[in-house]
C-alpha positions as CSV (number, residue, x, y, z in Angstrom):
1,X,132.3,106.2,62.1
2,X,134.8,106.6,64.9
3,X,134.5,104.0,67.6
4,X,136.9,105.6,70.1
5,X,134.4,107.2,72.5
6,X,131.8,104.4,72.4
7,X,134.5,101.9,73.1
8,X,135.7,103.9,76.1
9,X,132.1,104.3,77.4
10,X,131.3,100.5,77.1
11,X,134.6,99.4,78.6
12,X,134.2,101.7,81.5
13,X,130.5,100.6,82.1
14,X,131.4,97.0,82.0
15,X,134.1,97.3,84.5
16,X,131.9,99.6,86.7
17,X,129.0,97.1,86.8
18,X,131.4,94.3,87.9
19,X,132.8,96.5,90.7
20,X,129.4,97.5,92.0
21,X,128.0,93.9,92.0
22,X,129.6,92.6,95.2
23,X,126.5,90.9,96.7
24,X,125.9,87.2,95.8
25,X,122.4,88.0,94.4
26,X,123.9,90.2,91.7
27,X,126.5,87.6,90.6
28,X,126.1,84.7,88.2
29,X,125.1,81.4,89.8
30,X,127.8,79.5,87.9
31,X,131.4,79.8,89.2
32,X,132.7,79.6,85.6
33,X,130.4,82.5,84.5
34,X,131.5,84.5,87.5
35,X,135.2,84.0,86.7
36,X,134.7,84.9,83.0
37,X,132.8,88.0,84.1
38,X,135.7,89.0,86.5
39,X,138.3,88.4,83.8
40,X,136.3,90.4,81.2
41,X,135.8,93.2,83.7
42,X,139.5,93.4,84.5
43,X,140.5,93.3,80.9
44,X,137.9,96.0,80.1
45,X,139.4,98.3,82.7
46,X,142.9,97.7,81.5
47,X,141.9,98.2,77.9
48,X,140.0,101.4,78.9
49,X,143.2,102.7,80.5
50,X,145.2,101.7,77.5
51,X,142.8,103.4,75.0
52,X,142.9,106.6,77.1
53,X,146.8,106.6,77.0
54,X,146.7,105.8,73.3
55,X,144.2,108.6,72.7
56,X,146.4,111.1,74.6
57,X,149.3,110.2,72.4
58,X,147.7,109.6,69.0
59,X,144.6,111.8,68.9
60,X,143.7,115.4,69.5
61,X,143.6,116.2,73.3
62,X,139.8,116.8,73.3
63,X,138.8,113.3,72.1
64,X,140.3,111.5,75.2
65,X,138.8,114.2,77.4
66,X,135.4,113.7,75.8
67,X,135.8,109.9,76.2
68,X,136.7,110.2,79.8
69,X,133.8,112.5,80.6
70,X,131.4,110.3,78.7
71,X,132.7,107.2,80.6
72,X,132.2,109.0,83.9
73,X,128.7,110.2,82.9
74,X,127.7,106.6,81.8
75,X,128.9,105.2,85.1
76,X,126.9,107.9,86.9
77,X,123.8,106.9,85.0
78,X,124.3,103.2,85.8
79,X,124.8,104.1,89.5
80,X,121.6,106.1,89.6
81,X,119.6,103.3,88.1
82,X,120.7,101.0,90.9
83,X,121.6,97.3,90.9
84,X,119.7,95.1,88.5
85,X,119.7,91.3,88.1
86,X,120.7,91.7,84.5
87,X,124.0,93.4,85.3
88,X,126.2,90.3,84.8
89,X,125.0,89.7,81.3
90,X,124.8,93.3,80.4
91,X,128.3,93.9,81.7
92,X,129.7,91.0,79.7
93,X,128.0,92.1,76.5
94,X,129.3,95.6,77.0
95,X,132.8,94.3,77.6
96,X,132.8,92.2,74.5
97,X,131.4,95.0,72.3
98,X,133.8,97.5,73.8
99,X,136.8,95.3,73.3
100,X,135.7,94.7,69.6
101,X,135.2,98.5,69.0
102,X,138.5,99.3,70.7
103,X,140.4,96.7,68.7
104,X,138.7,98.0,65.5
105,X,139.9,101.5,66.4
106,X,143.5,100.4,67.1
107,X,143.8,98.1,64.1
108,X,141.9,100.3,61.6
């Protein structure tokens, strides 16, 4: 199974959720958890950009295009659903799974 598009989608979603959670009620109560979430979200965004560039160089042109479109659609769906209290945990899980899938794709 190819993990390229799911990795892009999860990484984008993780970063998007962090960027949309700017009110204190949607952030973790612990300062350490908030810092970990911020770092994961930033790394997710950078890894998403890196995977897109890698895909443009190493894969057929339509795969990065599908990955980019899927990422935008996934972010659109998350935005429509609106803010949820579970966003920090969901975002961190999506970031870790997205990073793992992306690393598997790059190293495999």
